C-alpha positions as CSV (number, residue, x, y, z in Angstrom):
1,M,-19.0,25.3,-13.1
2,I,-22.6,26.3,-12.7
3,C,-25.0,23.4,-13.1
4,E,-27.5,24.7,-15.6
5,G,-31.1,24.0,-14.7
6,A,-30.3,23.0,-11.1
7,T,-32.1,24.7,-8.2
8,L,-32.0,24.5,-4.5
9,A,-34.9,22.0,-4.7
10,D,-32.4,19.5,-6.3
11,L,-30.3,19.4,-3.1
12,D,-31.0,16.9,-0.3
13,P,-32.1,18.5,3.0
14,E,-30.5,15.8,5.0
15,A,-27.2,16.3,3.2
16,I,-27.4,20.1,3.7
17,A,-28.0,19.6,7.5
18,F,-25.1,17.2,7.7
19,A,-22.9,19.7,5.8
20,R,-23.9,22.5,8.3
21,G,-22.8,20.3,11.2
22,K,-19.4,19.6,9.5
23,Y,-18.9,23.3,8.7
24,K,-19.7,24.4,12.3
25,T,-17.0,22.1,13.7
26,R,-14.5,24.4,12.0
27,Y,-15.5,27.0,14.6
28,D,-16.6,25.1,17.6
29,G,-14.3,25.9,20.6
30,K,-12.4,28.6,18.7
31,H,-15.2,30.9,17.4
32,P,-18.4,29.8,19.2
33,D,-20.3,32.9,18.1
34,R,-19.5,32.1,14.4
35,A,-20.8,28.6,15.0
36,K,-24.1,30.0,16.3
37,E,-24.3,32.4,13.4
38,V,-24.3,29.5,10.9
39,D,-27.7,28.4,12.3
40,E,-29.2,31.7,11.3
41,W,-28.2,31.5,7.7
42,D,-30.7,30.2,5.1
43,D,-29.5,27.3,3.0
44,L,-28.3,29.3,0.0
45,T,-26.4,31.8,2.2
46,F,-24.8,28.8,4.0
47,L,-23.8,27.1,0.8
48,T,-22.3,30.2,-0.6
49,K,-20.3,31.0,2.5
50,A,-19.2,27.3,2.6
51,K,-18.0,27.7,-1.0
52,V,-20.3,25.0,-2.3
53,C,-22.3,27.4,-4.4
54,N,-21.0,30.3,-6.5
55,Q,-22.6,33.7,-5.9
56,G,-25.9,32.0,-5.0
57,R,-26.0,29.7,-8.0
58,I,-26.0,25.9,-7.8
59,T,-22.7,24.4,-9.0
60,N,-21.7,20.9,-10.2
61,T,-20.0,20.6,-6.8
62,A,-23.2,21.3,-4.9
63,V,-25.1,18.6,-6.9
64,L,-22.2,16.1,-6.5
65,L,-21.9,16.5,-2.8
66,L,-25.4,17.5,-1.7
67,G,-27.7,16.7,-4.6
68,K,-30.7,14.3,-4.4
69,S,-30.1,11.0,-6.0
70,E,-32.4,11.9,-9.0
71,A,-30.4,15.0,-9.6
72,A,-27.4,13.0,-10.8
73,S,-28.7,13.3,-14.4
74,L,-28.0,17.0,-14.2
75,L,-24.3,16.3,-14.2
76,S,-24.4,14.2,-17.4
77,P,-22.2,13.1,-19.1
78,A,-20.3,13.0,-15.8
79,I,-21.1,10.1,-13.5
80,A,-21.4,10.8,-9.8
81,H,-21.4,7.3,-8.4
82,I,-19.4,5.1,-6.1
83,T,-19.5,1.3,-6.6
84,W,-18.6,-1.1,-3.8
85,V,-17.7,-4.6,-5.0
86,L,-17.0,-7.7,-2.7
87,R,-14.8,-10.4,-4.2
88,D,-13.6,-13.7,-2.8
89,Q,-10.2,-15.3,-2.9
90,G,-10.8,-16.5,-6.5
91,E,-11.8,-13.0,-7.6
92,V,-15.4,-14.0,-8.0
93,E,-17.9,-11.2,-7.4
94,I,-20.2,-12.1,-4.5
95,D,-21.9,-8.8,-3.7
96,Y,-22.0,-5.2,-4.9
97,A,-23.8,-1.9,-4.4
98,H,-24.0,1.5,-6.1
99,F,-24.1,4.9,-4.3
100,G,-25.0,8.2,-6.0
101,P,-25.5,11.7,-4.7
102,P,-25.3,13.1,-2.2
103,L,-21.7,11.9,-2.0
104,I,-21.2,13.6,1.3
105,L,-23.5,10.9,2.8
106,A,-22.5,8.1,0.4
107,V,-19.1,7.8,2.0
108,D,-20.5,6.5,5.3
109,R,-22.9,4.3,3.4
110,V,-20.0,2.7,1.6
111,F,-18.1,2.3,4.9
112,S,-21.1,0.4,6.4
113,K,-20.8,-2.2,3.6
114,V,-17.1,-2.9,4.4
115,R,-16.6,-6.0,6.6
116,N,-14.3,-4.4,9.0
117,L,-13.3,-7.5,11.0
118,T,-11.3,-7.7,14.2
119,V,-7.7,-9.0,13.9
120,R,-5.5,-10.1,16.7
121,Y,-1.7,-10.1,17.1
122,I,0.7,-10.5,20.0
123,P,3.0,-7.4,20.4
124,G,5.8,-9.3,22.1
125,E,5.9,-7.5,25.4
126,T,2.9,-9.4,26.6
127,L,1.1,-12.7,26.2
128,F,-2.2,-10.9,25.7
129,P,-3.1,-10.3,22.0
130,L,-4.0,-6.8,20.8
131,E,-7.3,-6.6,19.0
132,V,-7.8,-4.0,16.3
133,T,-10.2,-3.6,13.4
134,Q,-8.8,-4.4,9.9
135,Y,-9.3,-0.8,8.8
136,D,-9.1,2.5,10.5
137,P,-12.4,4.4,9.7
138,W,-10.5,7.7,9.1
139,V,-8.2,6.0,6.5
140,I,-11.2,4.6,4.6
141,R,-13.0,8.0,4.6
142,E,-9.8,9.8,3.6
143,A,-9.2,7.4,0.7
144,L,-12.8,7.9,-0.5
145,H,-12.7,11.6,-0.1
146,N,-9.5,11.8,-2.2
147,C,-11.2,9.8,-4.9
148,I,-14.1,12.2,-4.9
149,A,-11.9,15.3,-4.9
150,H,-9.5,14.1,-7.6
151,Q,-11.7,12.1,-9.9
152,D,-11.6,13.1,-13.6
153,Y,-15.4,13.4,-14.1
154,Q,-15.0,14.1,-17.8
155,Q,-14.1,10.4,-18.2
156,S,-17.7,9.4,-17.2
157,A,-16.5,6.7,-14.9
158,R,-17.5,5.5,-11.4
159,I,-15.3,5.5,-8.4
160,T,-14.9,2.0,-7.2
161,V,-14.1,0.3,-3.9
162,T,-13.1,-3.3,-4.3
163,E,-13.1,-5.4,-1.1
164,R,-11.1,-8.6,-1.1
165,P,-10.1,-10.8,1.8
166,G,-7.5,-8.7,3.7
167,S,-7.6,-5.6,1.6
168,L,-9.6,-2.6,0.2
169,M,-8.7,-1.1,-3.2
170,F,-9.9,2.4,-4.1
171,T,-9.9,3.4,-7.8
172,N,-10.5,6.8,-9.4
173,R,-9.9,8.1,-12.9
174,G,-7.3,10.8,-13.6
175,D,-3.5,11.0,-13.4
176,F,-1.9,11.4,-10.1
177,I,-1.0,15.1,-10.4
178,P,1.9,15.2,-7.8
179,G,3.7,12.6,-9.8
180,S,4.7,10.3,-7.0
181,V,3.6,9.5,-3.5
182,R,7.1,10.2,-2.3
183,N,6.7,13.8,-3.5
184,V,3.5,14.3,-1.5
185,I,5.0,12.8,1.7
186,E,8.3,14.7,1.6
187,R,6.8,18.0,0.6
188,D,4.0,17.8,3.1
189,M,2.4,20.9,1.6
190,P,-0.5,21.6,-0.8
191,P,0.2,20.8,-4.5
192,D,0.6,23.5,-7.0
193,R,-2.6,22.7,-8.8
194,Y,-5.8,20.6,-8.5
195,R,-7.9,18.9,-11.1
196,N,-11.1,20.1,-9.4
197,P,-10.0,23.2,-7.3
198,F,-13.6,24.4,-6.5
199,L,-14.7,20.9,-5.4
200,A,-11.6,20.4,-3.3
201,G,-12.0,23.8,-1.7
202,A,-15.6,23.1,-0.8
203,M,-14.6,19.7,0.7
204,V,-12.1,21.5,2.9
205,E,-14.8,23.9,4.2
206,L,-17.1,20.9,5.0
207,K,-14.3,19.1,6.8
208,M,-14.2,16.2,4.3
209,I,-10.5,17.0,3.7
210,D,-8.7,18.2,6.8
211,T,-5.9,20.1,5.0
212,I,-5.3,19.8,1.3
213,G,-2.0,18.0,0.8
214,S,-1.5,16.4,4.2
215,G,-4.1,13.6,4.0
216,I,-2.0,11.0,2.2
217,K,0.9,11.4,4.7
218,R,-1.5,11.0,7.6
219,M,-2.8,7.8,6.0
220,F,0.7,6.4,6.1
221,R,1.2,7.5,9.7
222,V,-2.1,6.0,10.8
223,Q,-1.2,2.6,9.3
224,R,2.3,2.8,10.8
225,D,0.9,3.7,14.3
226,R,-1.5,0.7,14.0
227,N,1.6,-1.5,13.1
228,F,-0.1,-2.4,9.8
229,P,1.4,-2.5,6.3
230,M,1.6,0.8,4.4
231,P,-0.9,1.8,1.7
232,D,0.0,0.7,-1.8
233,Y,-0.3,3.3,-4.6
234,D,-0.5,1.8,-8.1
235,L,0.1,4.5,-10.7
236,N,1.2,2.2,-13.5
237,E,-1.9,2.6,-15.7
238,E,-2.1,6.0,-17.3
239,G,-5.2,8.0,-16.2
240,V,-6.0,5.7,-13.3
241,V,-5.0,5.8,-9.6
242,R,-5.4,2.7,-7.4
243,V,-4.8,2.7,-3.7
244,T,-4.9,-0.5,-1.7
245,I,-5.2,-0.5,2.1
246,P,-4.0,-3.7,3.6
247,G,-6.3,-5.0,6.3
248,R,-4.1,-7.8,7.7
249,V,-0.6,-8.2,9.3
250,I,2.0,-9.5,6.8
251,D,4.1,-11.1,9.5
252,E,3.6,-10.8,13.2
253,R,7.3,-10.7,13.8
254,Y,7.7,-7.8,11.5
255,T,4.8,-6.1,13.3
256,R,6.6,-6.6,16.6
257,M,9.6,-4.8,15.0
258,L,7.4,-1.8,14.2
259,I,6.2,-1.8,17.8
260,K,9.7,-1.8,19.2
261,R,11.5,0.5,16.6
262,K,9.7,3.8,17.1
263,D,13.0,5.5,16.1
264,L,12.4,4.7,12.4
265,T,11.2,7.6,10.3
266,L,8.1,7.3,8.2
267,M,10.2,7.1,5.0
268,D,12.3,4.3,6.6
269,V,9.1,2.3,7.4
270,I,7.7,2.9,3.9
271,A,10.9,1.6,2.3
272,L,11.2,-1.3,4.7
273,D,7.6,-2.1,4.0
274,K,8.4,-2.5,0.3
275,V,11.2,-4.9,1.2
276,Q,8.8,-7.0,3.3
277,K,6.3,-7.1,0.4
278,G,9.0,-8.0,-2.1
279,Y,8.7,-4.7,-4.0
280,S,11.7,-2.9,-5.6
281,I,13.1,0.1,-3.8
282,T,15.1,3.0,-5.2
283,P,18.9,3.2,-4.9
284,E,18.4,6.1,-2.4
285,E,16.1,4.0,-0.2
286,R,18.5,1.1,-0.5
287,T,21.4,3.3,0.7
288,V,19.5,4.6,3.7
289,L,18.3,1.2,4.8
290,R,21.8,-0.3,4.5
291,K,23.3,2.5,6.5
292,K,20.8,1.8,9.3
293,K,21.5,-2.0,8.9
294,L,17.9,-2.7,8.2
295,I,18.4,-4.8,5.1
296,E,20.8,-7.3,3.6
297,G,21.2,-9.2,0.3
298,R,22.1,-8.2,-3.2
299,H,19.7,-6.0,-5.3
300,P,17.0,-6.9,-6.2
301,N,16.9,-9.8,-3.7
302,L,16.8,-7.8,-0.5
303,Y,15.6,-9.0,2.8
304,V,15.3,-7.8,6.4
305,S,18.7,-7.7,8.1
306,E,20.0,-9.8,10.9
307,S,19.8,-6.9,13.4
308,V,16.1,-6.4,12.7
309,A,15.6,-10.2,12.6
310,A,17.1,-10.5,16.1
311,E,14.7,-7.9,17.4
312,T,11.7,-9.6,15.8
313,D,12.5,-13.2,16.4
314,T,12.9,-13.8,12.6
315,R,16.3,-15.4,13.1
316,A,15.1,-18.6,11.4
317,D,13.9,-16.7,8.4
318,Y,17.2,-14.8,8.3
319,I,19.3,-18.0,8.4
320,R,17.1,-19.6,5.7
321,K,17.5,-16.6,3.4
322,R,21.2,-16.1,4.0
323,S,23.3,-18.5,2.0
324,F,25.3,-21.2,4.0
325,D,29.0,-20.8,4.0
326,R,30.5,-21.9,0.7
327,A,32.6,-24.5,2.4
328,Y,29.4,-26.2,3.5
329,F,28.3,-26.7,-0.1
330,K,31.8,-27.7,-1.2
331,D,31.8,-30.5,1.5
332,M,28.4,-31.7,0.2
333,V,29.8,-31.9,-3.4
334,V,32.9,-33.8,-2.2
335,A,30.7,-36.2,-0.1
336,Y,28.5,-36.9,-3.1
337,L,31.4,-37.7,-5.4
338,K,33.0,-39.9,-2.8
339,T,29.8,-41.9,-2.7
340,Y,28.8,-41.9,-6.4
341,H,32.3,-41.2,-7.9
342,E,31.0,-38.9,-10.7
343,A,28.2,-36.5,-11.3
344,E,26.7,-34.3,-14.1
345,R,25.9,-30.7,-13.5
346,A,22.2,-31.6,-13.2
347,D,23.1,-34.0,-10.4
348,I,24.9,-31.3,-8.4
349,E,22.0,-28.9,-9.0
350,D,19.5,-31.5,-7.7
351,L,21.7,-31.8,-4.6
352,L,22.1,-28.1,-3.9
353,L,19.3,-26.1,-5.5
354,D,16.8,-26.2,-2.7
355,K,19.5,-25.5,-0.1
356,V,21.0,-22.3,-1.6
357,S,19.7,-19.0,-0.2
358,D,16.0,-18.2,-0.5
359,A,17.1,-14.6,-1.2
360,L,18.1,-15.7,-4.7
361,N,15.8,-16.6,-7.6
362,E,16.2,-19.9,-9.4
363,N,18.5,-18.5,-12.2
364,Q,20.8,-16.9,-9.5
365,R,20.9,-20.2,-7.6
366,R,22.0,-22.1,-10.7
367,R,24.6,-19.4,-11.3
368,F,25.8,-19.8,-7.7
369,I,26.3,-23.6,-8.2
370,K,28.1,-23.1,-11.5
371,D,30.5,-20.6,-9.9
372,L,31.0,-22.9,-6.9
373,L,32.0,-25.8,-9.2
374,Q,34.4,-23.6,-11.1
375,E,35.9,-22.4,-7.9
376,M,36.4,-26.0,-6.7
377,R,38.0,-26.9,-10.1
378,I,40.4,-24.0,-9.8
379,E,41.3,-25.1,-6.2
380,G,42.1,-28.5,-7.5
381,T,39.3,-30.3,-5.6
382,I,37.4,-31.6,-8.6
383,T,37.9,-31.9,-12.3
384,T,35.8,-32.6,-15.4
385,I,35.7,-35.4,-17.9
386,G,34.4,-34.0,-21.2
387,K,33.6,-30.4,-22.3
388,T,29.8,-30.2,-22.7
389,R,27.1,-29.7,-20.2
390,S,26.9,-33.5,-19.8
391,A,30.5,-33.6,-18.8
392,K,31.2,-35.6,-15.6
393,W,32.5,-34.0,-12.5
394,V,34.9,-36.2,-10.5
395,L,37.2,-35.8,-7.5
396,T,40.8,-34.9,-8.4
397,P,42.9,-37.9,-7.5
398,S,45.1,-35.9,-5.2
399,T,42.1,-34.7,-3.0
400,P,42.8,-35.9,0.5
401,E,40.0,-38.0,2.1
402,K,38.6,-36.9,5.5
403,A,38.7,-39.2,8.4
């Protein structure tokens, strides 16, 4: 829409110069004559050709991306601000900053606030650690550009970047139009519609968005190539999109698996990443991972399979998560009853509860113990005295003693 009352004087000269440079990169190397021609255009001609202005008139898009800070009021009641907040482990706010127009320059100013520390991990093929920054600059800029392009400015809210130890969370207002991240990644093509089509088109011209529709997929690829956890999209709250970029390795052994297993598809890695984080996965994802022998366990308690564990030195985790042989637990019960002669269910649970598979939750562990005792009763190994929960379990008299 045209921004009524706005003139070329409301736009920031530094931002316009920066926009010219970004626009020219579209032609450098391919159409050098066109790139030179850009320098000959006056500002209004350039902005019109770059689809930032409409027929020589200043648009909301122009003020948002290129406007002077004091021009933000021209967009009222819309708010053209990005807020960066730094929180500690206890969620206490320890620093913050607000950034207004021109948003084309604000993105790098936000980036300069982020504490992009160096992390180290040993890839496995060498004793020398790899050193990488917590966050890839392109990923941060892409996440922020997406917030700007898809924000619902009618909600009069700020875009926020929340920095926590080990993660960055980007929040913008407006429903996620594609419906799901999976749709975006699998289709790998521009969506059918945009919330702000004129704004998105201008951002493409200014190289803020490489190709509409492919940025999200590239974010996942970059994280995978860096052997980092995948971005987390939280679409649970209506009218709000939250994207969290992890800035630390979840498990170095899992990271080494990503380094070795270059044969995994992006969708495989995304699904396996959910398993590593303890998130639920779809039945379709579960089927694919099982066929490739990447996961084990019973839904919803899934874990990385032995084949992957063997490649990533997570054998100890695997054995800990996999339940011991049932005979092992039966022998423990028999040994207990030989020593103490009788036991209530609570006694048996105290004996076994912390030894049953970590892949099960507490209720499932108790169910496992209950089923185990019933199985031993049916086998004739043990019997009960009484019929309530406080009934005593004892060895069946005919149970042979071990040497």
